[in-house]
Phi, psi and omega in degrees: 000131182298132177262139183246132178254116173272119186251125187232114175263117184247139169213106176059033179239019179303328182294342178258355193292335184303317181289325175298311180303312180302321182290328176291316180295338181270005182297136175291323179283132190258339185269078180225163168228157176235118180252121183244124179239116180270132184264061178055055179301150178260003175250201183262029184306314187298312181294322179297313181294318179296323178293326181287313184282337178061224184258022178293114185290348179286345179255135172238123180249117185235165183224138169287143180294328178215160179298123188242348182095162188290326180300309179295316183297314180293323177298316179298319181300320179293322178294323181285338185298142177249358182275168177277325180240139181240149174212134179273135173230127177284146186293344179263003179247189180206163175241155181280160185304332183258009185303312183285315183298320179292326177289315179302321179302321179291319182292342178284350175268155189293138168074002177284125182248344183204143174234156175210167186215193175273141171245151180255122173288134184231160177281186183297339178264014181064028174270132185303138176246299180202145179278152173271119189279070178284166176208171179295137176260164177285131177272162176056040178247111184296342180256019173272128180228016180058040182225110004290157187296130171236318178281110180220216179291151353265105183274128177234144185215157180284113184296324180297319177291319179304320182293348178268353180268184174285359179068179185293141178282103185290345180281346185276138176251345177221148178065016176297330179291318179296324176299316178298313183300317181292324177294320177291322180303324182288352185255353182168198185276141170250146187234127176272130176258115187279060179216152171280108181245001185217137178249114187256113184277128175265119176204164189295337181270000183294131183300319184273003188243000185264240185264022188267002185304308179298319179297319179299319179300319180288314180298319181297322178298322178292323176298316179295316179300316179297323178293321175302318181289319177301323183273002177057042180276124178266325179223151173230118183051040177086353180259140184290135172279126183298151179289326180231153178286130179242311182205156178294325181300321181295321180289313182293331179297328179295337185254009181299327182297337182286355177265354181290154181296316182298318179296317181297323178295313178300321182293318179298319180295316181294324178291321177298315179295321178300319180289329181280317186256356174087000000 
């Protein structure tokens, strides 16, 4: 039976963890473990989390000796995982009861290396606000960079395949997840699950929700540039890919053609054919 590793990187979010914990305990799929790595929180997160999980051996609560950042922490979590399939869940968020089982079902099919689904934006009390309208992306496209973003929560991936990549960029503090997704995309098929499998809490303390928007835009451009280099792309839509990274504007300009109506129509047709013929 496939084992699933729920990976949780925590920093000062212990106060929200109970609902995350409850959602894990409510999973229909039973063969899972939860690995929690605290990145030197300055609050009482560790004691709160340990009190909640108690002596349940399916949970492992570990701590970084010093604050190391999300890239290093998430990379360590993948190394610590013992499961075949991994999925990140933030400690202030939650997953739906079928989140793991619907993902596992996809991985039982040939060549799937990553799954993702719809996530529901929620208020600070985890009450639903609006769903994120993701859809299936085109596979095996050297010019796919998840821009605009479609692959988001709840992302699950094959750990064995991940170990065949350059692995997570530990230097990144933002967009480390997008870097991971593109590396996995290059190794096989990604599958969209048309279900709400993740509850994303909006609150003032959220790392991705504060003042990081401009930084995120810049980091994501670097992620895209690195993917271009990994794929040995010299030109995109007739425009030269720069030898060195200079600015986010230069990288995003290379992808402007993907916003055109003609490109979108062609993409929809190719995705439809992909779903019909596999």
